[in-house]
MIVEX-690158 format. One line per field, with one value per residue (C-alpha): residue number from 0; residue in three letters; x, y, z. Coordinates in Angstrom, 3 decimals. Layout:
N
pos <- NUM / ...
code <- ala / ...
east <- X / ...
north <- Y / ...
up <- Z / ...
This chain:
102
pos <- 0 / 1 / 2 / 3 / 4 / 5 / 6 / 7 / 8 / 9 / 10 / 11 / 12 / 13 / 14 / 15 / 16 / 17 / 18 / 19 / 20 / 21 / 22 / 23 / 24 / 25 / 26 / 27 / 28 / 29 / 30 / 31 / 32 / 33 / 34 / 35 / 36 / 37 / 38 / 39 / 40 / 41 / 42 / 43 / 44 / 45 / 46 / 47 / 48 / 49 / 50 / 51 / 52 / 53 / 54 / 55 / 56 / 57 / 58 / 59 / 60 / 61 / 62 / 63 / 64 / 65 / 66 / 67 / 68 / 69 / 70 / 71 / 72 / 73 / 74 / 75 / 76 / 77 / 78 / 79 / 80 / 81 / 82 / 83 / 84 / 85 / 86 / 87 / 88 / 89 / 90 / 91 / 92 / 93 / 94 / 95 / 96 / 97 / 98 / 99 / 100 / 101
code <- unk / unk / unk / unk / unk / unk / unk / unk / unk / unk / unk / unk / unk / unk / unk / unk / unk / unk / unk / unk / unk / unk / unk / unk / unk / unk / unk / unk / unk / unk / unk / unk / unk / unk / unk / unk / unk / unk / unk / unk / unk / unk / unk / unk / unk / unk / unk / unk / unk / unk / unk / unk / unk / unk / unk / unk / unk / unk / unk / unk / unk / unk / unk / unk / unk / unk / unk / unk / unk / unk / unk / unk / unk / unk / unk / unk / unk / unk / unk / unk / unk / unk / unk / unk / unk / unk / unk / unk / unk / unk / unk / unk / unk / unk / unk / unk / unk / unk / unk / unk / unk / unk
east <- -37.448 / -34.035 / -32.938 / -32.400 / -33.066 / -36.398 / -37.807 / -36.682 / -38.212 / -41.440 / -41.617 / -41.484 / -43.761 / -46.520 / -46.462 / -49.539 / -47.501 / -45.641 / -42.188 / -41.145 / -44.070 / -44.017 / -45.762 / -42.954 / -40.279 / -41.943 / -41.898 / -38.046 / -36.478 / -34.168 / -31.864 / -31.207 / -30.686 / -28.100 / -26.357 / -26.105 / -24.774 / -22.060 / -21.165 / -20.875 / -18.722 / -16.350 / -16.136 / -15.406 / -12.610 / -11.053 / -11.233 / -9.544 / -6.857 / -6.266 / -6.128 / -3.545 / -1.376 / -1.595 / -0.732 / 2.272 / 3.524 / 3.137 / 5.017 / 7.940 / 8.092 / 7.846 / 4.391 / 2.537 / 3.149 / 3.816 / 0.949 / -1.560 / -0.014 / -0.316 / -3.938 / -4.810 / -3.105 / -4.852 / -8.204 / -7.604 / -6.660 / -9.744 / -11.960 / -10.422 / -10.823 / -14.513 / -15.070 / -13.352 / -15.428 / -18.655 / -17.490 / -16.760 / -20.200 / -21.928 / -20.025 / -20.913 / -24.595 / -24.556 / -22.902 / -25.577 / -28.350 / -26.792 / -26.697 / -30.440 / -32.527 / -35.273
north <- -4.684 / -4.119 / -6.852 / -5.653 / -7.034 / -5.225 / -6.752 / -10.197 / -9.954 / -8.581 / -11.450 / -13.985 / -12.224 / -11.272 / -13.140 / -11.234 / -8.096 / -9.535 / -9.391 / -12.784 / -14.395 / -15.837 / -12.780 / -10.466 / -12.870 / -13.062 / -9.338 / -9.245 / -9.152 / -12.218 / -10.603 / -7.516 / -9.682 / -11.919 / -8.886 / -7.296 / -10.619 / -10.720 / -7.077 / -7.614 / -10.661 / -8.706 / -5.862 / -8.298 / -9.908 / -6.502 / -5.489 / -8.688 / -8.246 / -4.608 / -5.573 / -8.299 / -5.824 / -3.305 / -5.871 / -7.002 / -3.394 / -2.919 / -6.109 / -4.799 / -1.734 / -3.814 / -2.572 / -5.893 / -9.402 / -11.979 / -14.265 / -11.399 / -11.017 / -14.716 / -14.760 / -11.753 / -13.284 / -16.634 / -14.820 / -12.989 / -16.240 / -18.053 / -15.125 / -15.126 / -18.895 / -18.493 / -15.830 / -17.940 / -20.990 / -18.983 / -17.566 / -21.096 / -22.280 / -19.424 / -20.147 / -23.823 / -23.029 / -20.686 / -23.389 / -25.906 / -23.492 / -22.891 / -26.609 / -27.101 / -27.825 / -25.340
up <- 11.695 / 13.321 / 15.694 / 19.204 / 22.676 / 23.086 / 19.890 / 20.804 / 24.303 / 22.921 / 20.407 / 23.151 / 25.582 / 23.092 / 19.752 / 18.555 / 18.129 / 15.080 / 16.583 / 15.294 / 13.547 / 10.042 / 8.550 / 9.584 / 8.229 / 4.864 / 4.300 / 4.233 / 0.757 / 0.641 / -1.936 / 0.210 / 3.304 / 1.650 / 0.174 / 3.559 / 4.933 / 2.259 / 2.840 / 6.594 / 6.095 / 3.753 / 6.250 / 9.127 / 7.061 / 6.313 / 9.931 / 11.082 / 8.469 / 9.496 / 13.168 / 12.514 / 10.534 / 13.349 / 15.908 / 13.751 / 13.532 / 17.268 / 17.883 / 15.793 / 18.020 / 21.169 / 22.242 / 21.920 / 23.092 / 20.421 / 21.550 / 20.834 / 17.344 / 16.619 / 17.782 / 15.619 / 12.568 / 13.214 / 13.452 / 10.277 / 8.513 / 9.776 / 8.697 / 5.227 / 4.866 / 5.839 / 3.235 / 0.545 / 1.499 / 1.225 / -2.107 / -3.399 / -2.324 / -4.047 / -7.279 / -6.951 / -6.453 / -9.434 / -11.624 / -10.510 / -11.410 / -14.802 / -15.455 / -14.729 / -17.809 / -18.558
């Protein structure tokens, strides 16, 4: 079920419609959900990087203020650090699962 404002409002106004109950949450495939989360995070990181590069180029031509460039670069750096931290946690979890005795 796509998440939009109408679904959220209906879930709170009439819980019998299945807008947010446990039965609707259990039908979602967790592998697909995590994969879409990772894909969205990667796309966000790429967009932030592209925006910071564009702002840097505009700054060189004098079209953008330097504070906007610094903010865009800082945002791209923070996004990249977040993606790296998630990647490290996934690798750590995988290694822990591998070490578990059968």
